[in-house]
C-alpha positions in Angstrom: -25.4 -3.3 15.1 -26.4 -0.1 13.2 -29.7 -0.2 11.3 -29.7 -3.9 11.2 -26.1 -4.0 9.8 -23.1 -5.4 11.6 -20.3 -2.9 12.6 -16.7 -3.9 12.4 -13.7 -1.8 14.0 -10.4 -2.5 12.3 -6.9 -1.8 13.3 -4.1 -1.5 10.8 -0.5 -0.8 11.8 1.9 -2.9 9.7 4.3 -0.1 9.0 4.7 3.5 10.1 1.0 4.5 9.8 -1.6 3.3 12.3 -5.3 3.7 11.3 -8.6 2.7 13.0 -11.4 2.2 10.5 -15.1 1.4 11.2 -17.2 -0.1 8.5 -20.6 -1.8 8.2 -21.3 -5.3 6.8 -22.5 -3.7 3.5 -19.2 -1.9 3.0 -20.0 1.6 4.2 -17.1 3.4 5.8 -18.1 5.3 8.8 -14.8 6.6 10.0 -11.1 6.1 9.2 -8.7 8.3 11.3 -4.9 7.6 11.1 -1.5 8.9 12.1 1.8 8.5 10.5 5.2 8.2 12.2 7.4 10.7 10.4 11.2 10.5 10.6 13.7 13.3 9.7 14.8 13.5 6.0 17.3 10.9 5.0 16.1 8.4 7.7 13.9 5.3 7.5 11.6 4.1 10.4 12.8 1.5 12.8 10.5 -1.2 14.4 11.1 -0.2 18.0 10.4 3.6 17.4 7.4 2.7 15.2 6.0 0.4 17.8 6.3 3.2 20.5 4.5 5.6 18.0 1.7 3.1 17.6 1.3 2.5 21.4 0.8 6.2 21.8 -1.7 6.7 19.1 -3.8 3.4 19.2 -6.3 4.3 22.0 -6.8 8.0 20.8 -7.5 6.7 17.3 -10.1 4.2 18.6 -11.9 7.0 20.5 -11.7 9.3 17.4 -13.1 6.6 15.1 -16.0 6.0 17.4 -16.7 9.7 17.7 -16.6 10.3 13.9 -18.8 7.4 13.3 -21.2 8.7 16.1 -21.2 5.2 17.7 -20.8 3.8 21.1 -18.6 0.7 21.8 -21.9 -1.2 22.4 -22.7 -0.9 18.8 -19.5 -2.5 17.6 -20.0 -6.2 16.8 -16.4 -7.3 15.9 -12.9 -6.2 16.0 -10.4 -6.8 13.2 -6.6 -6.4 13.0 -3.7 -6.8 10.6 -2.3 -10.2 11.3 0.5 -9.9 8.8 2.6 -9.4 6.7 4.3 -6.4 8.1 6.9 -5.1 10.7 6.7 -7.5 13.7 6.8 -4.9 16.5 4.2 -2.6 15.1 1.9 -5.5 14.2 2.1 -6.9 17.7 1.1 -3.5 19.3 -2.1 -3.4 17.1 -3.0 -7.1 17.8 -2.6 -6.5 21.5 -5.0 -3.5 21.4 -7.4 -5.6 19.3 -7.3 -8.4 21.8 -7.9 -6.0 24.7 -10.9 -4.5 22.9 -12.3 -8.1 22.1 -12.0 -9.2 25.7 -13.2 -6.0 27.4 -16.1 -5.3 24.9 -16.9 -9.0 24.7 -16.9 -9.2 20.9 -15.3 -11.6 18.4 -11.8 -10.9 17.0 -10.7 -11.5 13.4 -7.1 -11.4 12.0 -6.9 -10.1 8.5 -4.2 -10.9 5.9 -2.7 -7.6 5.0 -2.4 -8.5 1.2 -5.8 -9.8 0.9 -7.3 -6.8 2.9 -5.8 -4.5 0.4 -7.2 -6.4 -2.6 -10.7 -6.8 -1.0 -10.9 -3.1 0.0 -10.0 -2.1 -3.6 -12.8 -4.5 -5.0 -15.4 -3.2 -2.4 -14.6 0.5 -3.3 -14.3 0.1 -7.1 -16.8 -2.6 -7.6 -14.3 -4.6 -9.6 -15.5 -8.1 -10.1 -12.5 -10.2 -11.2 -9.5 -7.8 -12.0 -5.8 -8.6 -12.2 -4.3 -7.0 -9.3 -1.1 -5.0 -9.0 -0.2 -4.8 -5.3 2.5 -2.2 -4.8 3.5 -0.9 -1.4 6.6 -0.3 0.8 7.0 -3.9 1.4 5.1 -5.7 -1.4 5.2 -5.9 -5.2 3.1 -8.7 -6.6 0.8 -9.2 -9.7 -2.1 -11.3 -8.4 -5.2 -12.9 -9.9 -8.1 -15.1 -8.3 -8.2 -18.6 -9.4 -9.9 -21.8 -7.9 -11.0 -19.9 -4.8 -7.4 -18.6 -4.1 -5.4 -15.6 -4.8 -2.5 -16.7 -7.1 0.8 -14.7 -7.5 1.6 -14.4 -11.1 4.8 -12.3 -10.7 6.6 -10.4 -8.0 9.8 -8.6 -7.1 12.8 -10.9 -6.6 14.4 -8.5 -4.2 13.2 -5.1 -2.7 9.7 -3.9 -3.1 8.9 -0.9 -5.4 7.9 1.3 -2.4 11.1 0.4 -0.6 13.2 1.3 -3.8 11.5 4.7 -4.0 12.0 5.3 -0.2 15.6 4.5 -0.4 16.2 6.7 -3.4 14.4 9.5 -1.5 16.9 9.1 1.3 19.7 9.4 -1.2 18.2 12.8 -2.2 17.5 13.7 1.4 13.9 14.4 0.6 11.3 14.9 3.3 9.3 11.9 4.8 6.3 14.1 5.1 3.8 13.1 4.0 5.7 10.2 2.3 8.9 9.9 0.5 7.3 8.4 -2.6 5.0 11.3 -2.8 7.8 13.9 -2.8 9.6 11.9 -5.6 6.4 12.1 -7.6 6.3 15.9 -7.2 9.9 16.3 -8.3 9.4 13.8 -11.1 6.7 16.2 -12.7 9.5 18.8 -13.2 12.0 16.3 -14.8 12.7 16.8 -18.5 15.6 14.6 -19.4 15.3 10.7 -19.2 18.5 9.2 -17.7 18.8 5.6 -19.0 18.5 3.0 -16.1 18.4 -0.8 -16.1 15.1 -2.3 -17.2 15.0 -5.6 -15.2 12.0 -7.9 -16.1 12.7 -11.6 -15.8 9.7 -13.4 -17.0 6.8 -12.2 -14.8 9.1 -11.0 -12.0 11.0 -7.8 -11.6 14.1 -6.6 -9.8 14.8 -3.1 -8.4 18.0 -3.3 -6.5 20.2 -2.8 -9.5 18.1 0.0 -10.7 18.5 1.7 -7.3 22.3 1.3 -7.4 22.4 2.8 -10.8 20.1 5.7 -9.9 22.4 6.5 -6.9 25.5 6.7 -9.2 23.6 8.7 -11.7 22.3 11.1 -9.1 25.8 12.4 -8.6 25.8 14.3 -11.9 22.1 14.5 -13.0 19.5 16.8 -11.4 17.1 15.4 -8.7 14.1 16.3 -11.0 15.5 14.2 -13.8 16.5 11.4 -11.7 13.0 11.1 -10.1 11.4 11.4 -13.5 13.7 8.6 -14.9 13.3 6.3 -12.0 9.5 6.5 -12.0 9.2 6.0 -15.8 11.6 2.9 -15.7 10.0 1.1 -12.9 6.5 1.8 -13.7 7.0 0.6 -17.3 8.3 -2.6 -15.8 5.2 -2.9 -13.6 2.9 -2.2 -16.5 4.5 -4.9 -18.7 4.1 -7.7 -16.2 0.6 -6.7 -15.3 -0.4 -6.6 -19.1 1.2 -10.1 -19.5 -1.1 -11.4 -16.7 -4.1 -9.8 -18.2 -3.3 -11.5 -21.5 -2.8 -14.8 -19.9 -6.1 -15.0 -18.0 -8.1 -13.0 -20.4 -9.0 -10.3 -17.9 -10.1 -6.8 -19.0 -9.8 -4.9 -15.7 -6.8 -4.1 -13.7 -6.9 -2.9 -10.0 -3.9 -1.1 -8.3 -3.7 -1.6 -4.5 -1.2 -0.5 -1.9 0.5 2.8 -1.1 2.4 3.2 -4.4 -1.0 2.9 -6.2 -1.6 6.5 -5.1 1.0 7.7 -7.7 -0.8 9.5 -10.4 1.9 8.7 -13.0 1.5 4.9 -12.4 -2.2 5.3 -12.7 -1.8 7.2 -16.0 0.5 4.6 -17.6 -1.7 1.6 -16.3 -4.8 3.3 -17.4 -3.4 3.8 -20.9 -2.4 0.1 -21.2 -5.9 -1.0 -20.0 -7.7 1.3 -22.4 -5.7 -0.1 -25.3 -6.8 -3.6 -24.3 -10.4 -2.3 -24.2 -10.3 -2.6 -20.4 -10.4 -0.3 -17.5 -8.3 0.7 -14.5 
């Protein structure tokens, strides 16, 4: 306990980043250290090597989180961990660490759904009450809204996730994975001047990225990396804005919340924000 509020230590390691956060029951974030497994340019991250990375960093990050929060382990009331979805090996490492903490510190353990965690974290930080949610990350692309005490999926990718599409194209261009391939695509896209036509694949409320990725690979043989990154971003983000707006119209929502790693992209935020403003809503 801390000033009468419960304290939760959470461990997230569903992909190549492992993080340990400490929060209080009223939503205050006390610490949030993390470490990312960076592979060489042109390479992705594999489950075994990623699991080894998480095993190496889990305990130091727990110690760092406690130090940054100025707490002792006796003040932690609960330990939480990402139960899934995600990469099996890395998830198992974090679950094992959480179980060890639960048993040795004699505190309850709670498994958290990765997707719901993203949404609730976004709602907590922004104060959004009932937004349409665009969940975009390396492994997920979904348009979600809350109805009848459950999160409902209105639309999603029918093949690869948007983050996976960007990561694969970054490997085509041999871009650095530091700090993230999608971030480096975003920086190149800012220098792009010519739009290269790419397939625009929206099927009802669902999207498809695999054909766009194939077309982008072929176009990259003659077009500049800057123009290709610009064109790829503009195309796939327009698709995401379209299905998000359709969901907002369907349920009569004003607000839209973007969660997941791809949500850090400023161009996606700009496009989504413009759409929301035109509907007298907010991002």
